[in-house]
C-alpha positions in Angstrom: 0.0 0.0 0.0 1.4 3.4 -0.9 0.6 7.0 -0.4 1.1 9.0 -3.6 1.8 12.6 -4.4 1.1 12.0 -8.0 -2.7 11.7 -7.6 -4.6 14.9 -7.4 -7.9 14.8 -5.5 -10.3 17.3 -7.1 -12.8 18.5 -4.5 -15.7 17.6 -6.7 -14.7 13.9 -6.8 -13.6 13.7 -3.1 -11.1 11.0 -4.1 -9.7 9.0 -1.2 -7.7 6.2 -2.9 -7.5 4.0 -5.9 -7.5 0.2 -5.6 -6.4 -1.7 -8.7 -7.5 1.4 -10.7 -10.9 1.7 -9.1 -11.4 5.1 -7.5 -12.7 5.2 -4.0 -14.6 8.5 -3.1 -16.6 9.8 -0.2 -19.7 8.2 -1.9 -18.0 4.8 -1.5 -17.2 5.7 2.1 -20.9 6.4 2.7 -21.7 2.9 1.4 -19.2 1.5 3.9 -20.5 3.6 6.7 -24.1 2.5 6.0 -23.0 -1.1 6.1 -21.1 -0.6 9.3 -24.1 1.0 10.9 -26.5 -1.7 9.7 -24.3 -4.4 11.3 -24.5 -2.8 14.8 -27.2 -2.1 17.3 -29.2 1.0 16.5 -28.6 2.2 20.1 -24.8 1.7 20.2 -23.2 2.5 16.8 -19.4 2.7 17.3 -17.1 3.7 14.5 -13.3 3.2 14.5 -10.9 6.1 14.0 -10.6 7.6 10.5 -7.5 5.6 9.6 -9.2 2.3 10.4 -12.3 3.3 8.5 -10.2 4.1 5.4 -8.4 0.8 5.8 -11.7 -1.1 6.1 -13.0 0.6 2.9 -9.9 -0.4 1.0 -9.9 -4.0 2.3 -13.6 -4.4 1.6 -13.0 -3.1 -1.9 -10.4 -5.7 -2.4 -12.8 -8.4 -1.2 -15.5 -7.0 -3.4 -13.2 -7.1 -6.4 -12.3 -10.7 -5.5 -16.0 -11.4 -5.4 -16.4 -10.0 -8.9 -13.5 -12.1 -10.1 -15.3 -15.1 -8.7 -18.5 -14.1 -10.6 -20.5 -13.3 -7.5 -22.0 -10.2 -9.1 -23.8 -12.6 -11.5 -24.8 -15.1 -8.8 -28.5 -15.8 -9.0 -29.1 -16.0 -5.3 -27.5 -12.6 -4.8 -29.3 -11.0 -7.7 -32.6 -12.4 -6.6 -32.2 -11.1 -3.0 -31.3 -7.7 -4.3 -34.2 -7.6 -6.8 -36.7 -8.7 -4.1 -35.4 -6.1 -1.7 -35.7 -3.3 -4.2 -39.2 -4.5 -5.2 -40.3 -4.6 -1.5 -38.8 -1.2 -0.7 -40.4 0.3 -3.9 -43.8 -1.0 -2.7 -43.3 0.5 0.7 -42.3 3.8 -0.8 -45.5 3.8 -2.9 -47.7 2.9 0.1 -46.0 5.5 2.2 -46.8 8.2 -0.5 -50.5 7.2 -0.2 -50.5 7.3 3.6 -48.7 10.6 3.7 -51.5 12.1 1.5 -53.6 12.2 4.7 -53.2 15.5 6.5 -51.0 15.4 9.6 -53.6 17.1 11.7 -56.4 14.7 10.7 -58.3 13.2 13.5 -57.7 9.4 13.7 -55.0 9.8 11.1 -53.7 6.2 11.3 -57.1 4.7 10.5 -57.6 7.2 7.7 -54.2 6.2 6.3 -55.2 2.5 6.3 -58.5 3.5 4.6 -56.6 5.5 2.0 -54.3 2.6 1.2 -57.3 0.2 0.8 -59.1 2.6 -1.5 -55.9 3.1 -3.6 -55.6 -0.7 -4.0 -59.3 -0.9 -5.0 -58.7 1.8 -7.6 -55.7 -0.2 -9.0 -58.0 -3.2 -9.4 -60.3 -1.0 -11.5 -57.5 0.7 -13.4 -56.0 -2.6 -14.5 -59.3 -4.4 -15.1 -58.4 -7.1 -12.6 -60.7 -10.2 -13.0 -61.0 -12.5 -10.0 -62.9 -15.9 -10.2 -64.4 -15.7 -6.7 -66.4 -18.9 -7.3 -63.3 -20.8 -8.1 -61.4 -19.4 -5.1 -64.3 -20.4 -2.8 -64.2 -24.0 -4.1 -60.5 -24.5 -3.2 -60.9 -26.6 -0.1 -57.4 -26.6 1.6 -58.8 -28.3 4.7 -59.9 -31.3 2.8 -58.0 -34.6 3.2 -59.5 -35.9 -0.1 -56.5 -37.0 -2.3 -58.3 -35.8 -5.5 -58.8 -32.3 -4.0 -55.2 -32.1 -2.8 -54.0 -33.3 -6.3 -56.2 -30.6 -7.9 -54.8 -27.9 -5.6 -51.2 -28.8 -6.4 -51.5 -29.4 -10.2 -54.4 -27.4 -11.6 -53.8 -24.7 -14.2 -57.2 -23.1 -13.8 -56.9 -19.4 -13.5 -57.9 -17.8 -10.2 -57.1 -14.2 -11.3 -55.9 -12.1 -14.2 -53.8 -9.2 -13.0 -51.3 -6.9 -14.8 -48.5 -9.1 -13.6 -50.1 -12.2 -15.3 -52.4 -15.0 -14.5 -52.5 -16.6 -11.0 -53.3 -20.2 -11.3 -54.6 -22.7 -8.7 -51.3 -24.5 -8.6 -49.3 -21.2 -8.2 -51.6 -20.1 -5.4 -51.2 -23.4 -3.6 -47.4 -23.4 -4.0 -47.1 -19.8 -2.7 -49.6 -20.4 0.1 -47.6 -23.4 1.3 -44.6 -21.2 1.8 -46.6 -19.5 4.5 -48.5 -22.6 5.8 -45.6 -25.0 5.5 -47.2 -27.4 8.1 -50.2 -27.8 5.8 -53.8 -26.8 6.1 -55.6 -30.2 6.1 -58.1 -30.3 8.9 -57.8 -26.6 9.8 -61.1 -25.1 10.7 -60.0 -21.6 9.5 -58.5 -22.8 6.2 -61.0 -20.8 4.1 -60.1 -17.6 6.0 -56.4 -18.2 5.6 -56.9 -18.8 1.9 -58.9 -15.7 1.3 -56.6 -13.5 3.4 -53.5 -14.8 1.6 -55.1 -14.2 -1.9 -56.2 -10.7 -0.9 -52.7 -9.9 0.3 -51.1 -11.5 -2.8 -53.2 -9.5 -5.2 -52.6 -6.2 -3.3 -48.8 -6.9 -3.4 -48.9 -7.7 -7.1 -50.9 -4.5 -8.0 -48.6 -2.4 -5.8 -45.5 -3.9 -7.4 -46.8 -3.3 -10.9 -47.8 0.3 -10.1 -44.5 1.1 -8.5 -42.7 -0.1 -11.7 -45.1 2.0 -13.8 -44.1 5.0 -11.7 -40.4 4.3 -12.1 -39.9 3.9 -8.3 -37.4 1.0 -8.6 -35.3 3.2 -10.9 -35.1 6.2 -8.6 -31.6 7.1 -7.3 -32.4 6.0 -3.7 -33.4 2.5 -5.0 -30.4 2.3 -7.2 -28.3 3.1 -4.2 -30.1 0.6 -2.1 -29.4 -2.1 -4.7 -25.7 -1.1 -4.7 -25.5 -1.2 -0.9 -27.3 -4.6 -0.7 -25.2 -6.1 -3.6 -22.0 -5.1 -2.0 -23.0 -6.4 1.4 -24.1 -9.8 0.0 -21.0 -10.1 -2.1 -18.7 -9.3 0.8 -20.4 -11.9 3.0 -20.2 -14.5 0.3 -16.6 -13.7 -0.6 -15.5 -13.9 3.1 -17.4 -17.2 3.4 -15.4 -18.6 0.4 -12.1 -17.3 1.6 -12.6 -18.6 5.2 -13.3 -22.2 4.2 -10.6 -24.5 5.6 -11.5 -28.0 4.7 -8.9 -30.1 6.6 -10.2 -31.3 10.0 -7.9 -30.6 12.9 -6.1 -33.6 14.4 -5.8 -34.4 18.0 -2.4 -32.8 18.5 -3.8 -29.5 17.1 -6.8 -29.6 19.4 -4.7 -30.3 22.5 -2.1 -27.7 21.6 -4.9 -25.1 21.2 -6.5 -26.2 24.5 -3.2 -25.7 26.4 -2.5 -22.3 24.7 -6.0 -21.1 25.8 -6.1 -22.8 29.2 -6.9 -19.5 31.0 -10.1 -19.1 28.9 -11.1 -22.7 29.9 -10.5 -22.2 33.6 -13.7 -21.1 35.5 -13.2 -18.0 37.5 -12.6 -18.5 41.2 -15.2 -17.3 43.6 -14.3 -14.6 46.1 -15.1 -13.5 49.6 -15.3 -9.8 50.5 -15.3 -7.6 53.5 -17.6 -4.6 53.2 -19.2 -1.7 54.9 -22.2 0.4 53.9 -22.2 4.2 54.2 -25.1 6.7 54.1 -24.2 8.6 50.9 -21.9 8.5 47.8 -19.5 11.2 48.9 -18.8 9.4 52.2 -18.3 6.1 50.4 -15.8 7.6 48.0 -13.9 9.3 50.8 -13.8 5.9 52.7 -12.6 4.1 49.6 -9.9 6.6 49.0 -8.5 6.1 52.5 -8.5 2.4 51.9 -6.5 2.9 48.7 -4.0 5.1 50.7 -3.4 2.1 53.1 -5.9 2.3 55.9 -7.2 -1.1 57.3 -11.0 -1.5 56.8 -11.9 -2.6 60.3 -9.8 0.2 61.9 -11.2 2.8 59.5 -14.8 1.7 59.9 -14.6 2.1 63.7 -13.5 5.7 63.2 -16.0 6.8 60.4 -19.3 8.2 61.6 -20.9 7.8 58.2 -20.6 3.9 58.4 -24.1 2.5 59.0 -24.1 -0.2 61.7 -26.3 -3.2 61.9 -27.1 -3.0 58.1 -26.0 -5.8 55.9 -23.7 -4.8 53.1 -22.3 -7.6 50.8 -22.7 -11.2 52.0 -19.6 -12.8 53.4 -20.2 -16.1 51.6 -18.4 -17.2 48.4 -19.5 -15.0 45.5 -19.0 -15.2 41.7 -17.0 -12.2 40.5 -19.8 -11.0 38.1 -22.1 -10.7 41.1 -20.0 -7.8 42.3 -19.4 -6.2 38.9 -16.1 -7.8 38.0 -15.0 -9.0 34.5 -13.1 -12.3 34.1 -9.6 -12.0 35.3 -10.1 -8.8 37.3 -10.6 -10.4 40.7 -7.6 -10.6 43.1 -7.0 -10.6 46.9 -6.7 -7.0 48.1 -8.7 -5.5 45.3 -10.8 -2.5 46.5 -14.0 -2.5 44.5 -15.6 0.7 43.1 -18.3 2.1 45.3 -21.8 0.6 44.7 -25.2 2.0 45.4 -27.5 -0.4 47.2 -30.9 0.0 48.9 -30.1 2.0 52.0 -26.8 3.5 51.1 -23.4 3.0 49.4 -21.1 0.0 49.7 -17.3 -0.1 49.9 -15.8 -3.6 49.7 -12.4 -5.3 49.5 -11.6 -8.9 48.3 -10.2 -10.9 51.2 -10.1 -14.4 49.7 -10.1 -16.1 46.3 -11.0 -19.7 45.5 -8.5 -21.9 43.8 -9.8 -23.3 40.5 -8.5 -25.8 38.0 -8.9 -26.0 34.2 -11.8 -28.0 32.8 -10.4 -31.2 31.4 -10.3 -31.3 27.6 -12.8 -34.2 27.4 -15.3 -32.1 29.3 -15.0 -29.0 27.1 -14.0 -30.4 23.7 -17.0 -28.9 22.0 -16.1 -25.4 23.3 -12.4 -25.9 22.4 -13.4 -26.9 18.8 -15.7 -23.9 18.5 -12.9 -21.5 19.6 -10.3 -23.3 17.4 -12.4 -23.2 14.3 -13.3 -19.5 14.9 -9.6 -18.6 15.3 -8.7 -20.6 12.2 -11.5 -18.9 10.2 -10.3 -15.5 11.3 -6.7 -16.3 10.4 -7.8 -17.6 7.0 -9.6 -14.3 6.3 -6.7 -12.2 7.6 -4.2 -14.1 5.5 -6.5 -13.9 2.4 -6.8 -10.1 2.8 -3.0 -9.8 3.2 -2.5 -11.7 0.0 -4.9 -9.5 -1.8 -3.2 -6.3 -0.5 0.2 -7.6 -1.4 -0.9 -8.4 -5.0 -2.8 -5.2 -5.6 -2.0 -1.7 -6.5 -3.3 0.6 -3.8 -2.7 4.3 -3.8 -3.9 6.6 -1.0 -4.4 10.3 -1.8 -2.4 12.6 0.5 -4.7 14.0 3.2 -7.3 11.2 2.7 -7.3 10.3 6.3 -8.0 13.9 7.3 -10.8 14.0 4.7 -12.3 10.9 6.2 -12.1 12.3 9.7 -14.0 15.4 8.7 -16.6 13.4 6.8 -17.1 11.1 9.9 -18.0 14.1 12.0 -20.6 15.3 9.5 -21.9 11.7 9.0 -22.3 11.2 12.7 -24.2 14.4 13.0 -26.6 13.6 10.2 -27.2 10.1 11.5 -27.5 11.0 15.2 -24.6 8.7 16.1 
C-alpha cells in the first residue's frame, strides 16, 4: 500500500484512494458507513478512527473485487435477493406516499391512512381491469384430506385471477400459500379464512409492485443506491465465506495444543469473599474508599468513620462469583478494593479478602467449546491471510490527506445520522 503525491484529488470527486485502478470516493465511504451502521445495534453504533475506517474501505473493496472475479456479481441467489429487496422497498415507498396524503392534523389519522391505502388498491383493481374468479377461489378446499382435491390444488392450471402481472393459477396459489402454511392446512377449521386473506394480500402486493414499476420507483436514485448497498453487502459476505473455508479437519495434537494455549479461557473464575461496609451517601463512600487505597485497614477505618451504618448488611460474606460484584473475568484478586456501589439504604465499599483456587476444565469435558474456539480462530486467520495476499498483490494508492478528509466526513456523517 502506498501514499502517492502523483494523484490529485479534485474537490468535486472527493477522491480518497485507488484500488487496482478503481477510484474510492466519499460516496464509497458512505456505502461502507451505511453497512457498518446496519451491522450494529441502533442504540450503540461505534465507528473506528478515520485511519481504520479508510483501511476497512480499502480492504472491503479488495474483497468486493475478488467477489467480482469469482463471478458473485452474477450469482443468481445474490441478484434475486437484491431484486426482491428493491421490489419490496419500492412497494413500501408507494404505500408511504399514499399514507402521507392524509393531512398530519387529521383526526384518527392512522385509521384514515389504512383506509386511503385500501381505496388506492381498489382503484388499482379498476385501473388494470383485474378479474377474479371468486367462485373458483371459494371452491378451493385446503382443509380437505381428499386425495383428489389435494392433487387438484397442487396441479391445476385453472386461472384464479388475471392481473397486470399475469395469471394466477390454482397450482401457483397453492405453491405460494404453502410457503406461509408449511405445516399444511388439512383439517384446519379456518382454512378458508387463511386462503382468502392470503389471496387478498397477494393481489394487493402484485398490484402495488406493478404500479411502483409503472411510476419508475425502482429506478429512482435511492433505490439504485439501495441495490448497490445490498449487492456489496451480500458479495462481501459470500466472498468472506469462500475465503474462510478451511477443509482439513484438525487432528488431536492441534486440538490439544490449542487447548493448552488457551487454558486460561477454559478455567472457571474462582469465587471470592469480600469484607464490606455500607455508608449513608456516595460522597462518604468515595472518601472511605480513597482512605483504603491510601493504606488504611478497613476494620480500623470503619470504627472511626461516623458515616458507616451499623447493623445494616452490606455484601454477604459467603463465596461470590465475580460478576455478582461487577467484575469481569480476570479482574478479581485478593486485596482489590471495589468501586463504590449504590444499594438500597446506602453505598457499599468492599475489598476482596479471599479467592477460591480453581483448575482448568479437562479437555474431554470441554472439547466442543475448544473446537468452537479453534475453528473460529482458524477462520479468522484464514480471512486475515487472504486479505493480506490481496493487499500484497494489488496496486493501492492513497491520496495525500485522505485520512483527514475521512475524519472530517465522519464528524458530518455522525451528526446527520445521530450517532
